[in-house]
C-alpha positions in Angstrom: -103.6 29.9 -30.6 -101.8 31.6 -27.9 -101.3 30.7 -24.3 -99.9 32.0 -21.4 -97.3 30.2 -19.2 -95.5 30.3 -16.6 -92.2 30.0 -15.9 -91.7 27.1 -12.5 -88.1 27.8 -11.2 -86.2 23.9 -10.3 -86.2 23.5 -6.6 -83.2 24.9 -4.7 -81.9 22.2 -2.3 -80.1 23.4 0.9 -76.4 21.7 -0.5 -76.9 24.3 -3.2 -78.0 21.9 -5.8 -80.5 22.9 -8.6 -82.3 20.7 -10.6 -84.8 18.1 -11.0 -82.8 14.8 -11.1 -81.2 13.7 -7.9 -78.0 12.0 -8.1 -76.4 10.4 -11.2 -78.6 9.1 -13.9 -77.2 7.6 -16.8 -80.4 7.8 -19.8 -80.5 6.4 -23.3 -81.6 8.4 -26.6 -84.0 6.4 -28.5 -83.8 7.1 -32.7 -87.2 8.8 -32.1 -85.8 10.9 -30.1 -87.6 8.8 -26.7 -85.8 9.4 -23.8 -85.4 6.6 -21.2 -83.5 6.4 -18.0 -81.1 3.1 -18.7 -81.4 0.3 -15.9 -81.1 -2.9 -17.0 -84.9 -3.7 -16.9 -85.5 -1.0 -19.7 -82.3 -2.7 -21.4 -83.3 -6.2 -21.4 -86.8 -4.6 -22.4 -86.0 -3.2 -25.3 -83.7 -6.2 -26.6 -87.4 -8.3 -26.2 -89.3 -5.5 -28.0 -86.7 -5.5 -31.3 -86.4 -9.5 -31.0 -82.3 -9.4 -30.6 -81.0 -12.7 -30.3 -77.5 -12.2 -30.5 -75.8 -9.2 -28.2 -72.9 -8.6 -30.4 -74.8 -7.7 -32.7 -75.3 -4.8 -30.6 -72.7 -1.6 -31.4 -72.8 1.3 -28.7 -72.0 4.6 -30.3 -71.4 7.5 -28.5 -71.5 11.1 -30.6 -70.9 14.6 -29.7 -72.8 17.8 -31.8 -72.5 21.2 -32.0 -74.9 23.9 -33.5 -74.4 22.0 -37.0 -75.7 18.7 -35.7 -78.2 20.7 -33.6 -79.7 22.2 -36.9 -79.6 18.9 -38.6 -81.0 16.6 -35.8 -84.0 19.7 -35.6 -84.6 19.2 -39.4 -84.5 15.5 -39.3 -86.9 15.8 -36.8 -90.0 16.9 -38.5 -88.7 14.8 -41.4 -88.2 11.3 -40.3 -88.4 9.0 -37.1 -84.6 7.8 -37.5 -83.8 10.9 -36.0 -80.2 9.7 -34.8 -79.6 7.5 -37.3 -80.0 9.6 -40.9 -77.8 12.2 -38.1 -75.2 10.1 -37.0 -74.7 6.9 -39.1 -75.2 8.8 -42.7 -78.5 6.3 -43.6 -80.4 8.6 -45.0 -83.6 7.7 -46.4 -84.5 8.3 -49.8 -87.4 10.7 -50.1 -89.9 11.9 -52.0 -89.4 15.4 -53.6 -91.5 17.9 -52.1 -92.3 19.7 -55.7 -93.4 17.8 -58.9 -92.0 19.7 -61.5 -94.5 19.2 -64.4 -93.6 19.7 -68.4 
């Protein structure tokens, strides 16, 4: 299956800025690599969704990564829904072996 794609350049503004996002916007990346804009409402919604009762149980983790971590992220994204947990918190979930050896 092949499809032709065309490149759409981001709009150029008179001020010389290039891109689709105006101003400073903060995003949150979820464990399954979903990206959502960070706002008070989205934060409260997530607390309710995950039934967080005690805010002291939450922890913010800022990570930096290079090529090695990028490869780990790519690999983990094809194997689990808990990508960030597995790559940055070293909480690898046990997996079934890909090949079963028969005697």
